[in-house]
C-alpha positions in Angstrom: 97.1 97.6 84.3 95.5 100.0 81.8 98.5 100.6 79.5 100.8 98.0 78.0 103.3 100.6 77.0 103.2 102.8 80.1 101.8 101.6 83.3 102.7 98.0 83.0 106.4 98.5 82.1 106.6 101.0 85.0 105.3 98.4 87.4 107.9 95.9 86.1 110.7 98.4 86.6 109.5 99.1 90.1 109.3 95.3 90.9 112.9 94.8 89.7 114.3 97.8 91.7 115.9 96.6 94.9 115.2 100.0 96.5 111.5 99.7 96.1 109.7 98.3 99.1 106.2 98.2 97.5 104.1 99.7 94.8 100.4 100.0 94.1 98.6 100.4 90.8 95.8 102.9 90.4 96.0 104.5 93.9 93.1 106.5 95.3 92.2 109.7 93.5 93.0 113.1 94.9 91.4 116.5 94.3 93.4 119.1 92.4 93.0 122.9 92.4 93.9 124.3 89.0 95.3 127.8 89.6 96.5 130.5 87.3 99.8 132.4 87.6 98.3 134.9 90.1 97.2 132.0 92.4 93.5 132.2 91.7 91.6 128.9 91.6 90.2 128.4 88.1 88.7 124.9 88.6 88.9 121.7 90.5 89.3 118.1 89.1 89.8 114.6 90.3 93.2 113.1 89.5 94.4 109.4 89.6 98.0 108.4 89.1 99.2 105.2 87.5 101.5 104.0 90.3 102.3 104.7 93.9 105.9 103.6 94.7 107.2 103.2 98.2 111.0 103.3 98.3 113.5 103.2 101.1 113.8 107.0 101.2 110.5 108.4 99.9 107.1 107.8 98.4 106.6 108.6 94.8 103.4 109.1 92.8 104.1 108.3 89.2 102.1 109.2 86.1 103.0 108.1 82.5 102.2 110.6 79.8 102.7 110.7 76.1 105.3 113.2 75.0 103.1 114.8 72.4 100.2 115.1 74.9 102.6 116.8 77.3 103.8 119.2 74.7 100.2 120.1 73.7 99.2 120.6 77.4 102.2 122.9 77.9 101.2 125.0 74.9 97.6 125.3 76.2 98.6 125.9 79.8 102.3 126.6 80.3 101.8 127.6 83.9 100.5 124.2 84.9 102.5 121.9 82.5 106.2 122.8 82.1 109.6 121.2 81.5 112.2 121.7 84.2 115.4 122.7 82.3 117.6 121.6 85.2 116.7 117.9 85.4 114.7 117.8 82.1 111.6 116.4 83.7 108.0 117.3 83.2 105.9 118.8 86.0 102.2 119.2 86.6 102.0 122.1 89.1 98.6 121.3 90.5 99.5 117.6 91.1 102.9 118.5 92.5 101.3 120.8 95.1 98.5 118.4 96.1 100.9 115.4 96.6 103.5 117.6 98.3 100.9 118.4 100.9 100.6 114.7 101.6 104.3 114.2 101.8 104.5 112.5 98.4 106.7 113.4 95.5 104.8 113.6 92.2 106.6 112.5 89.0 105.5 112.6 85.4 107.3 110.1 83.3 107.5 110.5 79.5 106.7 107.2 77.9 109.6 107.6 75.4 112.0 107.2 78.4 110.6 103.7 79.1 112.9 101.2 77.3 111.3 100.0 74.1 112.9 96.6 74.6 110.9 96.2 77.8 107.7 97.2 76.2 108.3 94.6 73.4 109.2 91.9 75.9 106.1 92.5 78.0 103.9 92.4 74.9 105.4 89.0 74.0 104.9 87.6 77.5 101.5 89.0 78.3 99.7 85.9 77.2 101.4 83.9 79.9 100.5 86.4 82.6 96.7 86.1 82.0 94.5 84.3 84.5 93.5 81.5 82.0 97.2 80.5 81.6 97.9 77.4 83.6 100.7 77.8 86.1 103.9 76.0 85.4 104.1 72.7 87.2 106.7 72.8 90.0 108.8 69.8 88.7 109.1 71.4 85.3 110.2 74.7 86.7 112.8 72.9 88.8 114.1 71.0 85.8 114.5 74.2 83.8 116.2 76.0 86.7 118.5 73.1 87.4 119.5 72.9 83.8 120.3 76.6 83.6 122.0 76.6 87.0 124.3 73.7 86.0 125.6 75.8 83.0 125.1 79.2 84.7 123.8 80.5 81.4 122.5 78.7 78.3 121.1 79.7 74.9 117.3 79.4 74.3 117.8 77.0 71.4 120.0 74.9 73.7 117.1 74.6 76.1 114.7 73.7 73.3 117.2 71.1 72.0 117.3 69.5 75.4 113.6 68.7 75.2 112.0 71.6 77.1 108.9 73.3 75.7 109.1 77.0 74.9 105.8 77.6 76.7 107.4 76.2 79.9 110.5 78.3 79.5 108.5 81.6 79.1 106.4 80.6 82.2 109.6 80.1 84.1 110.6 83.7 83.2 107.3 84.9 84.6 107.8 83.0 87.8 111.5 84.2 88.0 112.9 80.6 88.1 115.5 81.8 85.5 116.7 85.3 84.8 116.5 87.5 81.7 117.1 91.2 81.7 113.9 92.5 80.2 115.3 95.9 79.5 118.2 94.8 77.3 117.5 91.3 76.0 114.9 90.6 73.2 113.0 87.5 74.2 111.5 87.0 70.8 115.0 86.9 69.2 115.4 83.2 70.2 118.5 82.7 68.1 120.4 85.3 70.3 118.6 84.8 73.6 120.6 83.7 76.7 119.0 82.6 79.9 120.9 83.0 83.2 120.6 81.5 86.7 120.5 84.9 88.4 121.2 88.6 87.9 124.8 88.4 89.1 125.6 85.8 86.4 124.0 88.0 83.8 126.1 91.0 84.8 129.3 89.0 84.9 128.6 87.5 81.5 127.8 90.9 80.0 131.1 92.3 81.4 133.1 89.5 79.8 131.3 89.9 76.5 132.0 93.7 76.5 135.7 93.4 77.4 136.2 90.7 74.8 135.0 93.0 72.0 137.8 94.6 69.9 138.2 98.3 70.2 136.5 100.3 67.6 138.9 101.6 64.9 138.8 105.5 65.2 137.8 107.4 62.1 140.8 108.9 60.4 141.2 112.6 61.1 141.8 115.0 64.1 139.5 116.0 66.9 139.5 119.8 67.0 138.8 121.5 70.3 137.2 124.9 70.0 137.6 127.9 72.3 134.6 128.4 74.6 133.8 124.7 74.8 133.1 122.8 78.0 135.1 119.8 79.3 133.9 117.6 82.2 136.4 115.2 83.9 135.7 113.3 87.1 132.8 115.7 88.0 134.9 118.9 87.5 133.9 121.3 84.7 136.5 123.1 82.7 136.0 125.9 80.1 138.4 126.1 77.2 140.2 129.4 77.1 143.0 128.9 74.6 144.0 126.0 72.3 147.6 125.6 71.3 149.4 123.1 69.1 150.3 120.8 72.0 148.5 122.2 75.1 145.0 123.5 76.0 144.4 126.3 78.5 141.3 125.7 80.6 139.6 127.4 83.6 137.4 125.7 86.2 134.3 127.1 87.9 136.4 128.6 90.7 138.4 130.6 88.2 141.6 128.5 88.5 143.4 128.1 85.1 145.3 125.0 84.2 147.2 123.7 81.2 146.3 120.2 79.9 148.2 118.2 77.2 146.1 118.0 74.1 147.1 114.4 73.5 145.9 113.4 77.0 142.5 115.0 76.4 142.2 113.1 73.1 143.0 109.8 74.8 140.6 110.5 77.6 137.8 111.3 75.1 138.5 108.1 73.1 138.4 106.1 76.4 135.0 107.6 77.3 136.3 109.2 80.5 135.9 112.8 79.2 132.5 114.4 78.6 132.7 117.4 76.3 130.9 119.6 73.9 134.2 121.2 72.9 134.6 118.9 69.9 133.5 120.9 66.9 130.6 119.4 64.9 132.7 119.6 61.8 136.4 120.5 61.7 137.9 123.0 59.3 139.9 120.1 57.8 138.2 118.3 55.0 137.5 114.6 55.5 137.5 111.7 53.1 133.8 112.0 52.3 134.2 115.6 51.3 136.2 114.8 48.2 135.0 113.7 44.8 136.0 110.6 42.9 138.3 112.6 40.6 140.1 114.3 43.5 140.6 111.0 45.2 141.9 109.4 42.0 144.5 112.2 41.6 145.5 111.8 45.2 145.9 108.0 44.8 148.1 108.6 41.8 150.4 110.8 43.9 150.5 108.3 46.8 151.6 105.5 44.4 154.2 107.9 43.0 155.8 108.1 46.5 155.9 104.3 46.7 157.6 104.0 43.2 159.3 107.3 42.4 161.3 106.0 39.5 158.2 105.2 37.4 156.0 107.9 38.7 156.5 110.5 36.0 156.7 113.3 38.6 159.7 115.6 39.0 161.9 115.4 42.0 160.6 118.8 43.2 157.0 117.5 43.1 157.9 114.4 45.0 159.6 116.4 47.7 156.5 118.5 48.0 154.3 115.3 48.4 156.7 113.9 51.0 156.4 117.1 53.0 152.6 116.9 53.0 152.6 113.3 54.2 155.4 113.3 56.7 152.9 113.6 59.7 150.3 111.1 58.4 149.7 108.2 60.7 148.1 105.9 58.2 147.6 105.6 54.4 144.1 107.3 54.7 145.6 110.4 56.3 148.3 110.4 53.6 145.7 110.2 50.9 143.8 113.1 52.4 147.0 115.2 52.6 147.7 114.6 48.9 144.3 115.8 47.7 144.4 119.1 45.7 142.1 122.1 45.7 141.3 122.2 42.0 137.6 122.4 42.9 138.1 125.6 44.8 139.7 127.4 41.8 137.7 130.1 40.0 135.2 132.7 41.0 132.4 131.3 43.1 130.5 134.5 43.8 126.9 134.2 42.6 126.2 135.8 39.3 122.5 136.3 40.0 121.3 138.7 42.7 119.2 137.5 45.6 116.2 139.3 44.1 116.5 137.4 40.9 116.7 134.1 42.7 113.7 135.0 44.8 111.7 135.9 41.7 112.7 132.6 40.1 111.5 130.6 43.2 108.2 132.4 43.2 107.6 131.7 39.5 108.4 128.0 40.0 106.1 127.7 43.0 103.2 129.6 41.5 103.5 128.7 37.8 105.2 125.3 37.7 104.1 123.5 40.9 100.4 123.4 40.0 97.8 120.6 39.3 97.8 121.6 35.7 101.3 120.1 35.4 102.6 122.9 33.1 105.9 122.7 31.3 108.9 124.5 32.6 108.7 126.9 29.7 105.2 128.0 30.8 106.7 129.2 34.1 109.9 130.7 32.5 107.9 133.3 30.5 106.2 134.9 33.5 109.5 134.9 35.3 111.1 137.0 32.6 108.2 139.5 32.8 108.5 139.7 36.6 112.2 140.4 36.3 111.7 143.2 33.8 108.8 144.8 35.7 110.3 144.4 39.2 109.8 147.4 41.5 112.1 148.1 44.4 110.8 148.7 48.0 111.0 152.5 47.6 108.7 152.3 44.5 111.2 153.0 41.8 111.6 150.6 38.8 114.3 148.0 39.5 114.6 145.6 36.5 116.5 142.4 37.2 118.7 140.3 34.8 116.8 136.9 34.5 118.6 133.6 34.8 119.2 131.6 31.7 116.6 129.0 30.6 119.1 126.2 31.4 119.6 127.5 35.0 115.8 127.9 35.4 115.3 124.3 34.3 117.8 123.0 36.8 116.2 125.0 39.6 112.7 123.9 38.6 113.7 120.2 38.8 115.2 120.8 42.3 112.0 122.6 43.6 109.5 120.4 41.8 106.8 119.3 44.2 105.2 116.0 43.1 102.4 116.4 45.6 101.3 119.8 44.2 101.7 118.7 40.6 100.4 115.1 40.6 98.8 114.6 44.0 99.7 112.8 47.2 99.2 109.4 45.8 101.9 109.9 43.2 104.1 111.5 45.8 103.7 108.4 47.9 104.5 106.2 44.9 107.8 108.1 44.2 108.8 108.6 47.8 111.5 106.6 49.5 110.5 103.2 50.9 110.9 103.2 54.6 112.6 100.0 55.7 112.3 100.5 59.4 109.2 101.6 61.3 108.5 102.2 64.9 111.1 100.3 66.9 108.7 99.7 69.9 107.4 96.5 68.3 107.9 94.9 64.9 105.1 95.9 62.6 104.6 92.3 61.3 104.8 90.7 64.7 107.3 88.1 65.9 105.2 84.9 66.0 102.4 83.2 64.2 98.8 84.2 64.8 99.9 87.6 66.1 99.3 90.1 63.3 96.6 89.5 60.7 96.0 91.6 57.6 92.5 91.6 56.2 91.4 93.1 52.9 88.9 92.5 50.0 89.4 92.3 46.3 87.1 91.5 43.3 88.3 88.3 41.7 88.9 88.7 38.0 86.9 85.6 37.2 83.4 85.3 35.7 81.3 82.7 37.5 78.0 80.9 36.8 75.4 79.0 38.7 75.1 75.2 38.4 72.4 75.7 35.8 74.5 78.1 33.8 73.1 81.5 35.0 75.8 84.2 34.9 76.5 85.4 38.4 79.3 87.9 37.8 82.7 88.2 39.6 82.9 87.2 43.3 84.5 89.2 46.1 87.5 87.5 47.8 88.1 88.4 51.4 91.3 87.0 52.9 93.3 87.2 56.1 97.1 86.9 55.9 99.5 86.3 58.8 102.1 89.0 58.6 104.8 87.0 60.4 104.6 83.8 58.3 103.0 85.3 55.1 100.5 82.4 55.2 96.7 82.6 54.6 94.6 82.1 57.7 91.1 82.4 56.4 89.3 83.1 53.1 85.7 83.9 52.1 84.3 84.0 48.6 81.0 85.8 48.2 78.9 88.0 45.9 78.1 90.5 48.5 79.9 93.9 48.8 82.4 94.3 51.6 80.4 94.5 54.9 80.9 93.8 58.6 79.0 90.5 58.0 81.8 89.3 55.6 84.5 90.2 58.1 82.8 88.4 60.9 82.3 85.4 58.6 86.0 85.5 58.0 86.6 85.4 61.8 84.4 82.3 61.9 86.5 80.7 59.2 89.7 81.6 61.1 88.6 79.9 64.3 87.2 76.9 62.4 90.6 76.3 60.8 93.0 77.2 63.6 91.1 77.2 66.8 92.4 80.6 67.8 92.2 84.4 67.0 94.9 86.9 66.1 96.2 89.4 68.6 96.2 92.4 66.2 94.2 93.0 63.0 95.5 95.4 60.4 92.8 96.8 58.1 92.2 99.8 55.9 89.7 102.5 56.6 86.7 100.9 55.0 83.3 101.3 56.7 83.0 97.6 57.5 86.2 97.9 59.7 84.8 100.9 61.6 81.4 99.2 62.2 80.1 98.6 65.7 79.9 94.9 65.1 83.5 94.5 64.2 84.9 96.7 66.9 82.6 95.1 69.5 83.9 91.6 68.4 87.5 92.7 68.7 87.0 94.3 72.1 85.2 91.1 73.3 88.2 89.0 72.4 90.9 91.6 73.3 92.0 92.1 69.7 93.8 95.3 68.8 92.7 97.0 65.6 95.4 98.8 63.7 94.2 101.0 60.8 96.4 101.6 57.8 97.1 105.2 56.8 94.8 106.3 53.9 96.5 106.2 50.5 99.5 104.3 51.7 99.1 100.7 50.6 102.7 99.7 51.6 101.5 99.3 55.2 99.4 96.5 54.0 102.1 94.8 52.0 101.5 91.2 53.2 97.9 91.1 52.0 98.7 93.1 48.8 101.4 90.5 47.9 98.9 87.7 48.5 96.4 89.3 46.2 99.2 89.6 43.5 100.0 85.9 44.0 96.4 84.9 43.7 96.0 87.0 40.6 99.1 85.9 38.7 99.6 82.4 40.1 96.1 81.1 40.4 93.3 83.1 38.6 95.4 83.7 35.5 95.3 79.9 34.9 91.6 79.6 35.1 89.2 79.5 32.1 86.9 82.5 32.1 89.2 84.9 33.8 88.7 88.6 32.9 92.2 89.9 33.2 92.2 90.9 29.5 89.2 93.2 30.2 91.5 95.8 31.7 91.4 97.3 28.2 87.9 96.3 27.1 88.1 98.1 23.8 90.6 95.6 22.5 88.7 92.5 23.7 86.6 90.6 21.2 83.7 88.1 22.0 85.8 84.9 21.5 88.3 85.9 24.2 85.8 87.7 26.5 86.0 85.9 29.9 82.3 86.3 30.5 81.6 84.3 27.4 83.9 81.5 28.6 82.7 81.3 32.2 82.6 77.8 33.6 83.4 78.1 37.3 80.8 78.1 40.0 81.4 79.8 43.3 81.9 76.5 45.2 84.4 75.2 42.7 86.3 78.5 42.7 86.4 78.6 46.5 87.7 75.0 46.7 90.4 75.8 44.2 91.4 79.0 46.0 91.6 77.0 49.2 93.9 74.5 47.6 96.2 77.3 46.3 96.3 79.3 49.5 96.5 76.4 52.1 98.3 73.6 50.2 100.4 75.0 47.3 101.5 78.4 48.4 102.6 77.5 52.0 104.9 74.8 50.6 106.8 77.2 48.2 110.0 78.8 49.4 109.4 82.4 50.3 112.2 84.8 49.3 111.5 86.9 52.4 111.8 83.9 54.8 114.4 81.8 53.0 112.2 78.7 53.6 108.6 77.6 53.1 106.0 79.5 55.2 104.9 76.2 56.6 108.4 75.3 57.8 109.0 78.8 59.2 105.7 78.7 61.1 106.6 75.3 62.6 110.0 76.7 63.7 108.5 79.9 65.2 105.7 78.0 67.0 108.4 75.8 68.6 110.5 78.8 69.6 107.8 81.3 70.6 105.3 78.9 72.2 102.1 77.2 71.1 100.1 79.1 73.8 97.4 76.5 74.0 95.5 78.4 76.7 94.8 81.0 74.0 92.8 78.6 71.9 89.2 79.7 71.0 86.4 77.1 70.9 84.4 76.9 67.7 81.0 76.6 69.3 77.6 78.4 69.5 79.1 81.2 71.6 81.5 82.1 68.8 78.8 81.7 66.1 76.6 84.2 68.0 79.4 86.7 68.6 80.0 86.7 64.8 76.3 87.2 64.0 76.0 91.0 63.4 73.7 93.3 65.2 71.0 95.2 63.3 71.3 99.0 63.1 71.0 99.2 66.8 72.4 96.8 69.4 69.6 97.1 71.9 65.9 96.9 71.0 62.9 97.8 73.1 60.4 94.9 73.8 56.7 95.0 73.2 55.3 92.2 75.3 52.5 91.4 72.8 54.4 91.7 69.5 58.0 91.2 70.4 60.9 93.2 69.1 60.9 95.3 65.9 63.9 94.6 63.7 64.2 95.6 60.0 60.6 96.3 59.4 59.3 93.0 61.0 58.1 91.9 64.4 60.0 89.0 66.0 58.4 87.1 68.9 59.3 84.3 71.3 57.3 82.7 74.0 59.8 83.7 76.7 59.0 87.4 76.0 55.8 87.2 77.9 57.3 87.3 81.4 59.6 90.2 80.7 58.9 93.8 81.8 57.4 96.1 79.2 59.8 98.2 77.2 62.8 96.1 78.3 65.9 96.6 76.2 67.3 93.4 74.8 70.4 92.7 72.8 69.5 91.5 69.3 71.6 89.8 66.6 70.4 88.9 63.2 70.9 85.7 61.2 72.4 86.7 57.8 71.5 83.4 56.2 67.8 83.3 57.3 66.0 86.6 57.5 63.0 85.3 59.3 64.9 84.6 62.6 66.9 86.8 65.0 68.7 85.9 68.2 67.7 87.8 71.3 69.6 87.7 74.6 67.3 87.2 77.7 69.3 87.4 80.9 72.3 85.2 80.2 70.9 83.0 77.5 70.1 83.5 73.8 66.8 82.5 72.2 65.7 82.4 68.6 62.8 84.7 67.8 60.8 84.2 64.6 59.1 86.8 62.5 55.3 86.7 63.1 54.3 88.1 59.7 57.0 86.7 57.4 55.4 83.8 55.5 56.1 85.6 52.3 59.9 85.6 53.1 60.4 81.8 52.8 63.9 80.8 53.5 65.6 83.8 51.9 68.7 85.4 53.2 68.8 88.8 54.9 70.5 90.4 51.9 67.8 89.2 49.5 65.0 90.7 51.7 66.9 93.9 52.2 67.3 94.4 48.5 63.6 93.5 47.9 62.4 95.9 50.6 64.6 98.6 49.2 63.1 98.1 45.8 59.6 98.1 47.3 60.3 101.4 49.1 61.5 103.0 45.9 58.5 101.7 44.0 56.1 102.8 46.7 57.6 106.3 46.7 57.4 106.5 43.0 53.8 105.3 42.9 52.9 107.8 45.7 54.2 110.6 43.6 52.0 109.5 40.7 48.8 108.5 42.4 48.9 107.1 45.9 45.2 106.2 46.0 44.9 104.4 42.6 44.0 100.7 42.4 46.9 100.0 40.0 49.4 101.5 42.4 48.1 99.4 45.3 48.3 96.2 43.3 51.8 96.9 42.2 52.8 97.6 45.8 51.5 94.2 46.9 53.1 92.2 44.1 56.6 93.1 45.3 55.9 90.9 48.3 55.5 87.8 46.2 58.6 85.5 46.1 58.7 85.7 42.3 59.4 89.4 42.5 62.7 88.9 44.2 65.9 89.4 42.1 66.5 86.0 40.5 70.2 86.6 39.9 70.6 87.7 43.5 68.7 84.6 44.7 71.1 82.4 42.7 74.1 84.2 44.2 72.7 83.8 47.7 71.9 80.2 47.1 75.4 79.5 45.9 76.9 81.2 49.0 74.5 79.3 51.3 75.3 76.0 49.7 79.1 76.6 50.0 79.2 77.8 53.6 76.6 75.3 54.9 79.1 72.6 54.1 81.7 74.3 56.4 79.2 74.9 59.3 79.5 78.7 58.9 75.9 79.6 58.4 73.4 79.3 61.3 74.5 80.3 64.8 71.9 78.1 66.6 70.8 75.6 64.0 68.9 73.4 66.4 66.9 76.3 67.8 65.4 77.4 64.4 61.7 76.5 64.2 60.0 74.7 61.3 60.8 76.1 57.8 58.2 77.1 55.3 59.8 75.8 52.1 61.1 72.3 52.7 62.7 72.2 49.3 65.0 75.1 49.9 68.7 74.5 50.4 68.6 76.3 53.7 65.9 74.1 55.3 66.3 73.9 59.1 64.0 71.9 61.2 63.4 70.8 64.8 65.2 67.6 65.9 62.0 65.6 66.2 61.3 65.9 62.5 62.3 62.8 60.5 61.8 63.5 56.8 63.6 66.9 56.4 67.1 68.2 55.9 69.1 69.4 58.9 72.0 71.8 58.5 75.1 70.3 60.2 76.4 72.0 63.3 79.9 73.4 63.8 82.8 71.1 63.0 85.9 70.8 65.2 88.9 73.1 64.1 91.8 71.2 62.7 94.4 71.9 65.4 96.6 69.6 67.4 95.2 68.3 70.6 91.9 66.9 71.9 88.6 68.6 71.1 85.4 68.4 73.1 82.0 68.9 71.6 80.7 72.5 72.3 78.2 72.8 75.1 74.8 74.4 74.6 74.4 78.0 75.7 71.2 77.0 77.6 71.8 74.4 80.3 68.1 73.6 80.3 68.3 72.3 76.7 65.3 72.5 74.3 61.8 73.4 75.5 58.6 71.7 74.2 58.7 73.7 71.0 62.3 72.8 70.2 63.5 76.3 71.0 66.1 77.5 73.4 
């Protein structure tokens, strides 16, 4: 199935329909002739429908389309795409004719007509319908079915309390051992979910539930039937001819007139047996909501006077008048409405200003007041007075108008004020109404843990230093927040700007901690989230990317709240924080955070981990009513652990989170290897490959002199052949140095490209000492931190001998004895057994220690 909101729900509905004999997804394509209104063939195209349904009476070819797409297609080609006003269904004329020639009825289904509850339930259950999900053991399915069959229907929490696993219950729904109506029952609402032994039990239980509900109390007031309206009762249509005080004169389609009691019509309408558009949208009689507080207060005083006439203070004549008004009231509310007065209708309500004056006032407000300059109201009032005095009528004669008063102009300006035009869309968004409910197709924050992950970056307001005291600036904090539980899932501290490499490193940390990946990732529109590396990784693991609307941070509220908690509850307590530098002019040297810096990157990251993974999850959340850790445990029990969705933290994942260079595929030179980032990378296995072969290449961010190349179905580690000057530097260090070298070379070329001094300066940049020392310290701190977590090298055992054995990133072949080896990946801390990750190459290491 291609679409989870269209084709898949359609197949489920067909599977549940007893009249459907069989259905087939993605039937064979047919050729369509696109004709114009005159019958001339304009073009031909291939057409594939979503579903071919065989029923007891006909064969139907079904296609699911988005309503907006159908409307756009109808505007572009109204002859081919049109809406039938009789049955309110969409038609594609070319497809209708082609399938009609085959004896098949073609139907276009608007996706908005598919029940949103069904779409939501299928999204919740789709993990259990995958091939990697283990089928439910037969004895477990029989135990669940027998338990439900014994009670006929049970609550979901009753099943969980009896010792059944939620994963097994959801698998029994897939296998139809128990029954749930997917179109009306929300499976993720476990506190309200009932499971039934069969469909008949469900229908009987729903009937009892509906009949046991109390009748809805009707809104006080009368239902007014208008002349010309349409009534439909038991399939017969009646047109209203005349309405009397007690009876209604109607005429059917045959022209026969009848008199129907008005009370009977009202009773039939309240019982739901009468379909009508004859009820006016708003009656002439005013309702309770139409009166002001003062009017209701006066009416209440009169109603109390009727209850206690002796102490009312009203004359007998007034009391008789009030009794006459309330004699037909059926309840106190109708009596209260009958006693309301019409003081608000007194006076002359005809407008004092002409329509021309009001139009000139609106033009002055729109052109002079609603502008980015944010002028005062008085600046718009003066041109308005001039326009009224110099107004010219349509026939060309002078027609001066009386301007409105300044007070009236101020009131109208406040009503027509456009915040977007005056202060911009961001301020309009800040002052707009907060939307509490979004698309009802699926909850925006998900319904279970590890479903929706929000990712964002922020610069931590903390000055850091290296172990030897070198100032390293403020680190960048990248975090992932679970929208359902508000818990932090992964965190990365670095000195690098936001890039795809940081996001992929966050994904490594996510799998290392939890052994799984989210189903949906919500991000902003940064370049790193639109990069080919990130989108390829998400498509590889079937992760949906949801981009937040630009300039609307409320859609990322979970991660924004987490940043606020980190800022106020954690960083504000650290020595050396720079929060006071928001107004740097008022900060003196003794309180400047950069002068008080004492935290290293490693120490800051460890403290942030303690706050995000130990302290904050154990604090009661006002949104959840419990701690996030307790809420997550409860939801995991109710919505299933889904162990078949676990992701191994092994070399495969490490490689998939190593970014590509600028291009994914690189052409091979059999003698020199592949050209990546200004260097040639070679491997012994390149010799047997055809010339100009295109190979997939991934770079190692933590060691610039190696790249990973895919040969067939295995990955090898290629080494730079001319990179002795690189040492063990990271990719970012070398990129910055090469960028500086290029700028310097261009500058020297403009001066004197052939001078000896320029050549010597050009060569000196390649010496290790010419690298940015501060950047080298930052990269060394990051490498020291993430080496301890096993987040650095994708294939540590395949990296050849290093050049600088004293470097912190030293990686050697296994047979070396007196060198440092970077530890491999560590098992993720999740419940259950964990097996060591297998090697990507079944042949193991070759003679050189390479894959």
